Wavefront OBJ file of the C-alpha trace (Angstrom):
o trace
v -28.331 86.267 -19.624
v -28.437 82.268 -19.423
v -26.036 80.521 -17.321
v -24.305 77.470 -18.884
v -23.697 74.492 -16.903
v -21.556 71.082 -16.977
v -23.845 68.420 -17.328
v -24.742 66.062 -15.275
v -23.836 62.419 -14.999
v -26.224 60.048 -13.586
v -25.391 56.493 -12.282
v -27.937 54.204 -11.451
v -27.634 52.332 -8.008
v -27.752 47.708 -7.660
v -30.614 46.129 -10.212
v -31.701 49.299 -12.199
v -30.126 50.288 -15.074
v -30.037 53.894 -17.067
v -33.549 54.088 -17.727
v -34.421 54.991 -13.841
v -33.427 58.105 -14.712
v -35.948 58.714 -17.416
v -38.441 61.540 -15.194
v -35.519 63.577 -13.767
v -33.809 63.782 -17.267
v -37.353 65.137 -18.644
v -37.167 67.381 -15.848
v -33.955 68.355 -15.537
v -34.352 69.395 -19.486
v -37.465 71.455 -18.197
v -34.957 73.631 -16.349
v -32.442 73.503 -19.579
v -29.947 71.307 -17.594
v -27.892 68.310 -19.328
v -28.210 65.044 -18.112
v -26.615 61.749 -19.043
v -27.750 58.658 -17.659
v -25.295 55.510 -18.332
v -25.377 52.105 -17.347
v -23.650 50.041 -15.706
v -21.435 46.980 -16.612
v -24.139 44.018 -16.516
v -26.920 46.205 -15.517
v -29.733 47.673 -18.022
v -29.937 47.008 -21.137
v -26.276 45.580 -21.936
v -27.581 42.675 -19.208
v -30.343 41.872 -21.388
v -28.609 41.920 -24.223
v -25.857 39.132 -22.968
v -28.546 37.131 -21.155
v -30.990 36.909 -23.840
v -33.746 37.831 -22.486
v -34.597 40.780 -24.823
v -35.437 39.569 -28.572
v -34.758 41.797 -31.604
v -37.538 41.364 -33.666
l 1 2 3 4 5 6 7 8 9 10 11 12 13 14 15 16 17 18 19 20 21 22 23 24 25 26 27 28 29 30 31 32 33 34 35 36 37 38 39 40 41 42 43 44 45 46 47 48 49 50 51 52 53 54 55 56 57
């Protein structure tokens, strides 16, 4: 019988974004654990879009 665990919420530290949890999320998925990584305001992709550093073609 498979146990059901609540999803994990992964929050990054300073100067990081949700991307820093990619490898961890992969390994948790191998263990059948669901994890959601969030970008805090002014960090990660949100900051890149706002400052214009990341251009979408």
